[in-house]
matplotlib code that plots the C-alpha trace (Angstrom):
import matplotlib.pyplot as plt

x = [0.6, 0.0, -3.8, -3.5, -1.5, -4.2, -6.9, -4.7, -4.3, -8.0, -8.7, -6.2, -7.7, -11.2, -10.0, -8.3, -11.4, -13.7, -11.3, -11.3, -15.1, -15.3, -12.9, -10.4, -7.5, -4.7, -5.3, -3.2, -4.4, -2.3, -4.6, -7.4, -5.6, -6.2, -9.9, -11.0, -9.5, -10.1, -8.1, -5.2, -5.2, -5.4, -2.4, -0.2, -1.6, 0.6, 3.7, 3.8, 5.6, 6.0, 9.7, 8.6, 6.1, 8.8, 11.3, 8.6, 8.0, 11.7, 12.1, 9.1, 10.5, 13.9, 12.3, 10.1, 12.8, 15.2, 12.6, 12.1, 15.9, 16.3, 13.5, 15.1, 18.6, 17.2]
y = [17.3, 15.1, 15.5, 14.3, 11.2, 10.6, 10.6, 8.3, 5.9, 5.9, 5.2, 2.3, 0.7, 1.0, -0.5, -3.4, -4.1, -4.0, -6.3, -8.8, -8.8, -9.4, -12.2, -10.5, -10.6, -8.0, -5.0, -1.8, 1.7, 1.8, -0.8, 1.8, 4.0, 1.5, 0.9, 3.5, 3.5, 7.2, 7.9, 5.7, 7.4, 10.9, 10.1, 8.1, 9.0, 12.0, 10.0, 8.3, 10.6, 10.4, 9.5, 6.6, 5.3, 5.5, 3.6, 1.0, 0.4, 0.0, -2.5, -4.5, -4.5, -5.7, -8.4, -9.6, -9.5, -11.3, -14.0, -14.4, -14.5, -17.2, -19.3, -19.1, -20.1, -23.2]
z = [21.1, 24.2, 23.7, 20.1, 21.2, 23.8, 21.1, 19.0, 21.8, 22.5, 18.8, 18.7, 21.8, 20.3, 17.0, 18.7, 20.8, 17.8, 15.8, 18.7, 19.0, 15.3, 15.4, 13.1, 15.5, 15.4, 13.1, 13.1, 12.4, 9.2, 7.6, 7.7, 5.3, 2.5, 3.1, 0.6, -2.9, -3.2, -0.1, -1.3, -4.7, -3.2, -1.0, -3.4, -6.8, -7.4, -6.6, -10.0, -12.5, -16.2, -15.6, -13.4, -16.0, -18.6, -16.4, -15.6, -19.3, -20.0, -17.1, -18.3, -21.9, -20.7, -18.6, -21.4, -24.0, -21.7, -21.1, -24.8, -25.4, -22.7, -24.3, -27.7, -26.5, -24.6]

ax = plt.figure().add_subplot(projection="3d")
ax.plot(x, y, z, "-o")
ax.set_aspect("equal")
plt.show()
């Protein structure tokens, strides 16, 4: 494991140096996880379940109906 940490430290130093040269400023390694939509979808795409989609629909419905109710009572 120490060798893996050494490689990670090297990568972080190189990334920071490149960001500074490019004038970007501070950038963390986590930002690189979201540079490719396929990577993001492969990692997080399976997280959304049917139950979560159903819950989302209910919350949106309640929010919209609540907003309409508030408008009518004003």
